[in-house]
Every structure is written in C-alpha cells, then in structure tokens.
C-alpha positions as CSV (number, residue, x, y, z in Angstrom):
1,M,-41.0,127.3,-32.1
2,L,-38.0,128.1,-30.6
3,E,-34.4,127.3,-31.7
4,A,-33.7,125.1,-28.9
5,E,-36.9,122.9,-29.2
6,R,-36.2,122.2,-33.3
7,P,-35.1,118.5,-33.4
8,L,-31.6,117.4,-34.1
9,K,-31.0,116.2,-37.8
10,I,-29.0,113.0,-37.1
11,Q,-26.4,112.1,-40.1
12,K,-25.7,108.8,-40.7
13,R,-21.9,107.9,-41.7
14,V,-21.4,105.5,-44.6
15,C,-17.7,103.6,-44.1
16,E,-16.6,102.7,-47.5
17,D,-13.9,99.8,-48.0
18,R,-12.0,101.8,-50.8
19,I,-8.9,99.7,-50.0
20,S,-10.9,96.6,-51.1
21,S,-12.1,98.2,-54.0
22,L,-8.5,98.5,-55.4
23,S,-7.4,96.6,-58.4
24,D,-4.9,93.2,-57.1
25,D,-1.7,94.7,-58.6
26,L,-2.0,98.1,-55.9
27,L,-3.2,95.3,-53.1
28,L,0.3,93.5,-53.9
29,Q,2.2,96.6,-53.5
30,I,0.7,97.0,-50.2
31,L,1.0,93.4,-49.0
32,L,4.8,93.7,-50.2
33,L,5.3,96.3,-47.7
34,L,4.4,93.7,-44.7
35,P,6.1,90.6,-43.4
36,T,4.8,87.3,-45.0
37,K,3.3,86.0,-42.1
38,E,1.4,89.2,-41.8
39,A,0.4,89.6,-45.6
40,V,-0.6,85.7,-45.5
41,A,-2.9,86.9,-42.2
42,T,-4.8,89.2,-44.5
43,T,-6.7,86.1,-45.9
44,L,-9.1,86.6,-42.8
45,L,-9.9,89.9,-43.5
46,S,-13.0,89.4,-46.1
47,K,-13.5,87.3,-49.1
48,R,-11.9,90.0,-51.6
49,W,-8.1,89.6,-49.8
50,R,-8.6,85.8,-49.2
51,Y,-6.4,84.8,-52.1
52,V,-4.4,88.3,-53.1
53,W,-1.5,87.0,-50.8
54,T,-0.9,83.8,-53.0
55,M,0.1,86.1,-56.1
56,L,2.7,87.7,-53.9
57,P,6.3,87.7,-56.0
58,R,8.3,87.4,-53.0
59,L,8.3,85.1,-49.8
60,D,10.1,85.3,-46.7
61,Y,9.9,82.5,-44.2
62,K,12.5,83.6,-41.4
63,E,13.0,82.0,-38.6
64,T,15.1,82.7,-35.2
65,D,16.7,81.1,-32.3
66,S,14.2,83.4,-30.0
67,D,11.1,82.1,-31.9
68,R,9.4,79.9,-29.6
69,K,7.7,78.4,-32.6
70,S,8.9,77.2,-35.9
71,V,7.9,79.0,-39.0
72,W,7.3,75.7,-40.9
73,W,3.8,75.4,-40.1
74,L,3.5,78.9,-41.9
75,L,5.7,77.8,-44.5
76,D,3.5,74.6,-45.3
77,Q,0.2,75.8,-45.0
78,S,0.8,78.8,-47.1
79,M,2.8,77.1,-50.0
80,R,0.0,74.7,-50.3
81,L,-2.4,77.9,-51.5
82,Y,0.2,80.0,-53.3
83,D,-0.9,80.1,-57.0
84,A,1.4,82.4,-58.6
85,P,3.0,81.9,-62.2
86,I,6.5,83.9,-61.2
87,L,7.9,83.7,-58.3
88,E,10.7,86.5,-57.6
89,S,12.5,85.5,-54.5
90,L,12.0,82.7,-51.9
91,C,13.7,82.7,-48.5
92,I,13.5,80.0,-46.2
93,E,15.6,80.1,-43.1
94,L,15.0,77.4,-40.6
95,G,16.3,77.0,-37.0
96,S,16.9,74.5,-34.4
97,Q,12.5,74.6,-33.4
98,C,11.6,73.1,-36.9
99,P,10.5,69.2,-36.6
100,V,13.1,66.7,-37.9
101,D,10.4,64.7,-39.3
102,V,9.2,66.9,-42.1
103,D,10.1,67.6,-45.8
104,V,12.0,71.1,-45.2
105,V,12.6,70.7,-49.3
106,N,9.4,70.2,-50.5
107,W,8.5,73.9,-51.4
108,V,12.0,74.5,-52.9
109,A,11.0,72.1,-56.0
110,K,7.4,74.4,-56.0
111,A,9.4,77.3,-56.1
112,V,11.3,76.2,-59.2
113,D,8.1,75.5,-61.0
114,C,7.2,78.8,-60.4
115,C,10.3,80.0,-62.6
116,V,11.8,81.1,-58.9
117,R,14.6,83.9,-59.8
118,N,16.1,83.9,-56.3
119,I,16.6,81.3,-53.4
120,I,17.7,81.6,-50.0
121,F,17.6,78.3,-48.1
122,K,19.2,78.5,-44.5
123,L,19.0,75.4,-42.3
124,R,20.2,75.2,-39.0
125,W,18.3,72.2,-37.2
126,E,19.4,69.5,-35.4
127,S,18.6,66.5,-37.6
128,E,21.0,65.0,-40.5
129,R,21.6,67.1,-43.6
130,I,19.2,67.0,-46.6
131,R,19.7,67.2,-49.9
132,M,18.1,69.5,-52.4
133,P,15.8,68.6,-55.0
134,K,17.3,67.4,-58.3
135,T,15.4,70.2,-60.5
136,L,16.8,72.9,-58.7
137,Y,20.4,72.4,-60.6
138,T,18.5,72.3,-63.8
139,C,16.4,75.3,-63.3
140,K,16.2,77.7,-66.0
141,T,15.3,81.0,-64.3
142,L,17.6,80.9,-61.4
143,V,19.5,84.2,-61.3
144,R,20.8,83.8,-57.2
145,L,21.1,80.9,-55.0
146,V,22.1,80.7,-51.6
147,L,22.5,77.2,-49.5
148,C,23.6,77.2,-45.8
149,G,23.6,74.9,-43.0
150,K,22.7,71.4,-43.1
151,I,22.3,70.4,-46.6
152,I,24.3,68.2,-49.0
153,V,25.4,69.4,-52.0
154,D,24.4,66.7,-54.0
155,V,24.8,67.5,-57.9
156,P,23.6,65.4,-60.8
157,S,25.1,65.3,-64.1
158,P,24.7,67.6,-65.9
159,V,24.0,70.3,-64.7
160,S,22.2,73.4,-66.3
161,L,21.8,76.8,-64.7
162,P,22.1,78.9,-67.7
163,S,20.9,82.2,-65.8
164,L,22.7,81.7,-62.5
165,E,25.0,84.7,-61.3
166,K,25.5,84.6,-57.5
167,L,26.1,81.5,-55.7
168,E,26.7,81.3,-52.2
169,L,27.8,77.7,-50.6
170,L,28.2,78.6,-46.6
171,R,29.2,75.4,-44.4
172,V,27.5,72.8,-46.8
173,A,28.7,69.9,-47.2
174,Y,29.5,67.9,-50.8
175,K,28.4,64.3,-51.5
176,D,31.9,63.7,-52.9
177,E,35.3,65.7,-54.7
178,E,33.2,66.2,-57.7
179,S,30.1,67.9,-56.7
180,H,31.0,71.3,-56.8
181,V,32.8,71.0,-59.9
182,R,29.9,69.9,-61.2
183,L,27.9,72.6,-60.0
184,L,30.3,75.1,-61.0
185,S,30.5,73.9,-64.6
186,G,26.8,74.0,-65.4
187,C,27.3,78.0,-64.4
188,P,28.2,79.7,-67.6
189,V,27.4,83.3,-66.2
190,L,28.3,83.1,-63.1
191,T,29.7,86.7,-61.8
192,H,29.8,86.5,-57.8
193,L,30.7,83.2,-56.0
194,D,30.9,83.2,-52.0
195,V,32.3,80.0,-49.9
196,L,32.5,79.5,-46.6
197,R,34.1,75.9,-45.5
198,C,34.5,74.2,-42.2
199,A,36.7,71.0,-43.0
200,G,37.7,68.2,-41.3
201,R,36.7,66.6,-38.4
202,D,37.9,66.8,-34.5
203,R,40.4,64.8,-32.8
204,S,38.1,62.3,-31.8
205,G,36.7,61.8,-35.4
206,K,33.4,63.4,-34.8
207,D,31.7,65.9,-37.3
208,R,30.7,68.6,-34.8
209,Y,31.2,72.0,-36.7
210,G,29.2,70.6,-39.9
211,G,32.5,70.5,-41.7
212,D,32.8,68.9,-45.4
213,N,35.5,66.7,-46.4
214,V,36.2,67.6,-50.1
215,R,40.3,67.9,-50.0
216,K,41.0,69.7,-53.2
217,F,38.7,72.9,-54.0
218,S,38.8,73.9,-57.5
219,V,37.1,76.8,-58.9
220,K,37.5,77.1,-62.8
221,V,34.5,79.4,-64.1
222,P,35.6,81.8,-66.6
223,S,32.8,84.2,-66.4
224,L,33.5,84.8,-62.4
225,L,34.3,88.4,-61.6
226,N,33.9,88.5,-57.7
227,F,35.0,85.4,-55.5
228,K,34.9,85.0,-51.7
229,Y,36.5,81.9,-49.9
230,T,36.8,81.6,-45.9
231,F,37.7,78.4,-44.9
232,W,38.4,76.7,-41.3
233,Q,39.9,73.5,-40.5
234,V,38.9,72.0,-37.5
235,N,41.7,70.0,-37.1
236,E,44.9,71.3,-37.7
237,E,46.7,68.0,-37.6
238,E,45.2,66.9,-41.0
239,T,46.8,68.3,-44.1
240,N,46.5,68.0,-48.1
241,W,44.0,70.7,-47.8
242,S,44.5,72.7,-51.4
243,L,42.5,75.4,-53.0
244,V,42.9,75.7,-56.9
245,I,42.1,78.8,-58.7
246,D,41.4,79.2,-62.6
247,T,39.4,82.4,-63.0
248,P,40.7,84.4,-65.8
249,A,38.1,87.4,-65.6
250,L,38.7,87.8,-61.9
251,K,38.4,91.4,-60.4
252,F,37.9,91.0,-56.4
253,L,39.2,88.3,-54.7
254,C,39.0,87.4,-51.2
255,I,40.8,84.5,-49.1
256,L,40.5,84.2,-45.8
257,Y,42.1,81.3,-44.4
258,L,41.0,81.6,-40.7
259,W,42.8,78.6,-39.3
260,G,44.9,75.5,-40.6
261,S,47.2,74.2,-43.2
262,S,46.6,74.6,-46.9
263,S,48.1,74.9,-50.3
264,F,46.9,77.3,-52.8
265,S,47.6,77.6,-56.4
266,T,45.9,80.0,-59.2
267,E,46.3,80.4,-62.9
268,Y,47.1,84.4,-64.0
269,M,44.2,86.8,-63.5
270,P,45.2,90.0,-65.2
271,H,42.0,91.7,-64.5
272,L,42.3,91.8,-61.0
273,V,41.5,95.2,-59.0
274,H,40.8,94.2,-55.6
275,A,42.5,91.5,-53.3
276,S,42.1,90.6,-49.5
277,I,44.1,88.1,-48.4
278,S,44.8,85.9,-45.2
279,V,47.0,83.2,-45.5
280,K,49.6,81.2,-43.6
281,F,51.9,80.3,-46.7
282,Y,54.0,82.1,-49.4
283,P,51.8,83.1,-52.7
284,D,52.5,81.3,-56.0
285,D,54.1,83.3,-59.1
286,N,51.0,83.3,-60.9
287,L,49.1,85.3,-57.8
288,L,52.1,87.6,-57.2
289,R,51.9,88.2,-60.9
290,S,48.1,88.8,-60.5
291,L,48.8,91.4,-57.9
292,A,51.2,93.7,-60.3
293,S,47.7,95.1,-61.6
294,I,45.4,96.0,-58.7
295,N,44.4,99.1,-57.0
296,Y,43.3,98.0,-53.5
297,L,45.4,95.5,-51.5
298,Q,44.4,94.2,-47.7
299,L,46.8,91.6,-46.1
300,F,46.2,89.7,-43.1
301,L,49.6,87.8,-42.8
302,N,51.2,85.6,-40.0
303,D,54.7,84.6,-41.7
304,P,57.0,87.2,-42.9
305,M,56.3,89.7,-45.4
306,V,59.1,89.4,-47.7
307,P,58.0,87.6,-50.3
308,W,54.4,90.0,-50.7
309,W,56.7,92.7,-51.3
310,N,60.0,91.9,-53.4
311,A,58.9,90.0,-55.5
312,V,56.0,92.7,-57.3
313,N,55.9,95.9,-58.2
314,Y,52.8,97.2,-57.4
315,S,52.3,99.9,-60.3
316,R,48.5,100.9,-59.8
317,L,47.9,100.3,-56.1
318,I,46.1,102.9,-54.4
319,E,45.2,101.7,-51.2
320,C,47.0,99.2,-49.0
321,R,46.1,97.9,-45.5
322,I,48.1,95.2,-43.5
323,R,47.1,93.6,-40.4
324,C,49.0,91.6,-38.1
325,F,52.1,93.6,-38.6
326,D,55.3,92.5,-37.0
327,P,56.9,95.9,-36.1
328,D,60.3,93.6,-36.2
329,E,59.9,94.2,-40.1
330,C,59.2,97.8,-40.4
331,E,62.1,98.0,-43.5
332,S,60.1,95.8,-45.3
333,L,57.4,98.4,-45.1
334,V,59.7,100.8,-46.7
335,V,60.4,98.2,-49.3
336,L,56.7,98.2,-50.2
337,L,56.4,101.6,-50.4
338,S,59.1,102.0,-52.8
339,N,57.0,99.6,-54.9
340,C,54.0,101.4,-54.7
341,P,54.7,104.7,-56.4
342,Q,50.5,105.7,-56.7
343,L,49.7,104.8,-53.2
344,K,47.4,107.1,-51.7
345,V,46.2,105.7,-48.6
346,F,48.1,103.4,-46.2
347,M,47.0,101.7,-42.9
348,V,49.0,99.3,-40.6
349,E,47.9,97.3,-37.7
350,S,50.7,96.5,-35.4
351,M,50.8,93.6,-33.1
352,S,53.3,94.8,-30.4
353,K,52.9,92.7,-27.1
354,T,53.0,95.3,-24.3
355,D,53.7,92.6,-22.1
356,R,57.0,91.7,-24.0
357,L,58.2,95.0,-24.6
358,E,60.3,95.4,-21.5
359,N,62.7,92.1,-22.6
360,H,62.4,93.5,-26.5
361,V,65.4,93.5,-28.3
362,P,64.4,96.2,-31.1
363,V,65.6,95.5,-34.8
364,L,67.5,98.4,-35.9
365,W,65.8,100.4,-38.6
366,N,68.2,101.5,-41.5
367,Q,66.5,104.7,-42.8
368,P,66.7,104.0,-46.9
369,S,68.9,106.6,-48.9
370,S,66.1,107.4,-51.2
371,V,62.6,108.6,-50.3
372,P,59.3,106.2,-52.5
373,K,58.2,108.3,-54.7
374,C,54.3,107.7,-53.3
375,L,55.6,109.5,-50.3
376,S,57.0,112.7,-52.1
377,S,54.2,112.9,-54.5
378,R,50.9,110.7,-53.8
379,L,50.3,109.6,-50.0
380,E,47.5,111.3,-48.5
381,W,46.0,109.2,-45.9
382,F,48.6,107.4,-43.5
383,R,47.1,105.2,-40.2
384,W,48.8,103.3,-37.8
385,T,46.9,101.0,-35.6
386,G,48.0,99.4,-32.2
387,Y,51.1,101.6,-31.6
388,A,52.9,100.4,-28.5
389,G,55.8,103.1,-28.2
390,R,59.0,100.7,-29.6
391,E,61.4,102.5,-31.2
392,D,61.3,100.9,-34.6
393,E,57.7,101.7,-34.5
394,K,58.2,105.3,-33.7
395,E,61.1,105.7,-36.5
396,L,59.1,104.6,-39.1
397,I,56.2,106.5,-38.6
398,R,58.6,109.7,-38.3
399,Y,59.9,109.1,-41.5
400,I,56.5,108.2,-43.3
401,V,54.8,111.6,-42.1
402,E,58.4,113.5,-42.5
403,H,58.5,112.4,-46.3
404,S,55.2,112.6,-46.9
405,K,54.6,116.1,-49.2
406,C,50.8,115.5,-50.0
407,L,49.6,114.1,-46.4
408,K,46.2,115.2,-45.5
409,K,45.5,112.7,-42.3
410,A,47.2,110.9,-40.3
411,E,46.3,109.0,-37.4
412,V,47.7,106.8,-34.6
413,Y,45.7,104.9,-33.0
414,L,47.6,103.5,-29.2
415,N,47.6,99.7,-28.4
416,F,44.3,98.9,-26.1
417,S,46.1,97.0,-23.7
418,C,48.6,99.9,-23.0
419,D,48.0,101.4,-19.3
420,P,46.8,105.6,-19.2
421,E,50.2,107.2,-18.1
422,E,52.0,105.3,-20.8
423,K,49.6,106.0,-23.7
424,Q,49.7,109.8,-22.5
425,K,53.6,109.4,-22.5
426,M,53.3,107.9,-26.2
427,A,51.1,111.0,-27.3
428,E,53.4,113.3,-26.1
429,E,56.3,111.8,-28.1
430,L,54.1,111.4,-31.0
431,K,52.9,115.2,-30.7
432,S,56.5,116.4,-30.7
433,M,57.3,114.8,-34.1
434,P,57.8,117.7,-36.7
435,K,54.3,117.7,-39.0
436,M,52.5,115.0,-36.1
437,L,50.4,118.5,-35.0
438,T,48.4,118.2,-37.4
439,S,47.5,114.3,-36.7
440,V,45.0,112.9,-35.3
441,L,46.0,111.0,-32.0
442,K,43.5,108.1,-30.8
443,P,43.5,106.5,-27.7
444,D,42.1,103.2,-29.0
445,P,42.3,101.2,-32.2
446,P,39.5,101.4,-34.7
447,A,36.3,98.8,-33.9
448,H,36.9,97.1,-37.1
449,W,38.5,96.6,-40.5
450,D,36.3,96.3,-43.5
451,W,37.3,93.2,-45.5
C-alpha cells in the first residue's frame, strides 16, 4: 500500500480541568485577584466552584455614580450565602442608586459575627441617615473602621473596641455632644484618627450639606499618634464651635479649617514631629510649645504670622512650607529663618494680587544685621511660588539666595496670572541676581501642595 493511501490516525484530545482540581486555598488565592462581583459569578462554573467564593477573606461592594444598577442586590444576595469563619475586610460603598427601603447595615452585623478586622462603610444615598448596629461598637476584632456619609454615630455605653487602631469619621452626624467622646473612650489602642466635619445649617435652617451640630469636639486619646481634623462651617454667622485636643503621644497633626470661625485649645504634645495647620486664629501657648520640637511644618495662614514665629524657637525644624503668604510680611520670614537653625527645605507660596500691583505701596524691608544660621550652614532647597515681581518679594529672594552657602536648588514659580511679557521681564530680573543662574525658573506654579 502506497504511503499516501494509508489511513490517518486521529488522536483525541482530552481537556483536563486542572484548575478545579486545585485545593480550596489555591482557588481562594485566584479569586482574591478578581473583583468581588466576578468572584461571586464563579459559582456558575461548576459544582466544584459553587461555594468556594463564600470563604473569601475580603469582600468589596463598591458603587459609583456612573453605575446603572445599585450594587445592593449583589451585596444582599451574596452575603446570605457567605460562610467564612473569619472575615478580614468588608468594604461597602453605596451611592444614590441604592434603594431607600432596604436594611443597608444588616450585613455589617453579620461581619461582626465573622470576627471582621476591617470595615469601610460609605453611604451616599438620598434617604435619611442610618444607625450602625450596636454590636459594631463592641467588636473585639475590629482594627480599622471607616464611617462616611449618611450615618448617625449613635454610640451605646459602654463602648469596647480593644483592637481598633485606625478610625475615620467622614461627614457623619452624631446623636449628641457626647457620642464621639464615648466612642473614643472605648478605643484604648487607637493610633490614627481622621475626622472630616461639615457643621451647621445654611441660612434657611436646612441641613443641605449633611452637617453635624457638635459644638465642642473633644479628642482625648492617650494612645493617639496621628490626627487629622478638617472642619467646614456651612454658615459663618454661627459661632461657638471648638476643638479640644488632649493627645500627649501625638506625632503627626493636621488641622484644616476650610471656612468658619472656631476656637482651638490643646494640651502639650512633647512628641510632635509633623504639623500641617490651616487656621484663622492665633495658636494657644500649648500648641506653640509643642511646635518647638517638630521636624516638619506646613502652615496655611489667613492672619498675620507674627505669633507663629516670635514665640517659638524651632530648634529641630528641617522642612517648612508656608501657603497664603502675604508679601507685606517679608520681615517676618527672616524672623522665622532666624529661629530655625537646622532648616534644610524652605518653601513659600506668595498670595500677591497682580491686579493690585499698580497702586500697591510696598512695605519697606530692612535687611537684618546678622545672617540666620540656617542660611549660612544648612539650607539646601528654596522654593518661592506665585512670584509677582514686587520689590519686597524680589529683595527677600535675593537675600535668601545670596546668603545660602549650602543651597543646592532654588526654584521660583511666576504668578500664573501675569501676562507673558511680565513673566519674561521677571525671569530676566531673577536671572540677573548673583547665584540665580544655577536656579530653576518656572513659568507656572506647582499643580498642588502636599498636605
């Protein structure tokens, strides 16, 4: 028989489902690489896959404004089947698509029963505020808790969160003046606290911004290391808002009063390292005393800077950033530099108004008799943002650059509202200064500042 006439042998290929033969532990590692919605969908693959996802240690149910359908249906149906003994993390973010007639916190209680360690609950629906289950405030395993949006912090007594280290309260409301106090008192190992408040009602008396009405916000947490507090007052005519801080172990402090009138008092914080502060009022003596030991300082000031400089010797300060600086106070910057012998990084954002420069009468700046120690031996990086060509700005920049013996980089960002011809003229003036030839001249300010 000729070779061409021999019958062909057909080999059958057998496809093996090797993935399904893997152990549950390996299958869970695969599912953890998928979004929760897709992981739940694997229940339709085969009997082998039907209940694997129910043992996932992390569940994320996130809804965005662009979603056509709420993620609630997936959350509600899947959590009925969830059967893991320990839940590492539960993230629930519900938006305006979420039905208003459902029990959105029902599954938070189940998470507590599953010894949950991390809960992120964000609610942005159009309905009334809701209360979290009472068991949440006595969860022994909870390490991180984030509450955001249409939530009322209604805290029972006593509170017992022995493992909670990180707490975020973002745009929530409080049942009464003591709710947050009771909550914080039940967190003996809390190290990180982030509070975002939108307080008060508008002039018509309506709570349009989801604000709370706690007048005195007290933070007394001996274990706290990191505290960020952002306060936005809806109606500036309302008064008697206050913040009280008693955190002796604190290392990182960020206070941002975006708008409104408030009072602020602190206890001494001897371990403070980093402070970012935006306020409209003078600091108290305890805060000034605490700032004397910091290494990093960022200030966003709308009032005169004198009390921040004259009363403090920043003997350990390495980096300083100042926003909303009024060039009329150029002399105060020299006072600051004189009180910062270790300063290596100095950044200033000037708030010169170019439309007022024509009629502006500059404040005479008197060059100091002695050069600050940081200029002669430490300063390595200097940045000036928003330069508008004012004489006092120019003289101060000239003084800092000429007297900085260790300077490695100097940057000047021109005011973005200046016309091109003015920018070119200012750039040429700066280049003509001694040592400015090695500096970096920028036509526009940085996109943002880090806080």
